[in-house]
N, C-alpha and C positions, 0 to 999 in steps of 0.2 A: 503493499500498499504506499504511494506517494504523500510524503509529507507538504503535499503541495494544497493553494488555496483558489479552485479554481472559478470560474465568473458561473457556471450552475449552482454552487455551493453558497452564492450569496442570496439571500432574498429578497427579493427585488417586485413580485405581484403583488401590485396593491391588495386585490381582493385576498388572498393568502394574509396577509397583513392583518388587513382587517377583520378577518376571522380569527386572528391569534391575540388583539387585544379586546375582541369584541364581548368576548365572558366563554367560559368552557375549557380555557385553556389552562393546565398546570402551571402550576409557578410554586417558585421558594427563594429564597433570599442566602449567598453568602457572601457576609460583606467586603469586598465592596460592590460586588454582582448580584443581580437580580434575574432572577432566572424563568425565562417564560416559551414553555413547548406544545405544541400540539399537532397530534397527526396530521399530513397531509397526504392527500393522492395527486395534487395539483404539481409536486413538483419534478424537476428532473434529478436529483442527484437524491441518497438515501438520507441527507441532511441541509438544508439551507438555515442559515444564519443572518441576525439581523442585530446589528451594534450600533445602539444610540448612547450616547452622553448628552446630559440637559445642559442649555445655552445658559440656563438660571445658574448653574452651577459651576462653571469655567466660561468666563465672558470670551475667554481670546480664543480664538479658532485654535491658534496654533497649541492650545494646550489641551483641546476635544479632539485635536489629530491624533495626537500622540498617546493617547489614551486608548481611543480607538486604535491605533496601533499595536497598541499595549494588547490590549484584547481577541486581535485578529492573528496575532500570533504564537498567544500561549491557543488558542485554540488549533492552529497547522499544526502545534506540536503536540499536542493531545487528545486530535479526533480519533484516533486508531484505539483510545477508550471505550467510544459511541458507534463506532462504522458496523464491528462485528457483530455486534447484536442487532441491529437493527438490519444487516442484511441479513440475518440468521432467521428473522421473524417477519424480512420483507415487509418492513416497515418505510413511510420518510416520514419525516418530522422538521415541523417548522420551528427553529428555536433563537428566542431575542436575550441578549443580553444587553440587563442596562446597568450604567453603572450611578452606582449612587451615593458614592462619596463626594464629598468637596473638597478634595484635597491632591492631590498627584500620590500615587503610591508606588514604588517598587516593582518594575516588571514579574522578580521571582512572588513575589506575594498575588499578584494576579494568577500566575500558571499555577501557583499550589490550588488556589480559588476553583481556579478551571477546572486541575483533575477532579476537585472532588464533586463538581457540578457535573459533568460528565458520568464521573461514576455512579454519581445519584440517578442522573436522568435514566441511565442503563438500567439499572436495580427496580428503575418504576415501571419500565414496560412491558 
């Protein structure tokens, strides 16, 4: 399994995003991340992600983009914890990662929480 993040693995369909946040999706928090996920058949890849960092928390786009890069990189490195479970169950999953903190945190902390989040999603499926 390659450790890349293809375009098909990024959530971009408005209908899927709306259904993810309309209700009925499962969610949990591992500070500084909140994870919302929902099985969806309208995806090309086994898992598609959306990364959100609030403008209210970081006014400067430079900081928002840094946090988004950190989250995408942590997912890219550790998505192998989730994908075998999805392929075994023949499921497709839409996942949103929402950044909750109003401070920048080290990449190592985000990676640690990402590992925990992906394992938790895999267990709950």
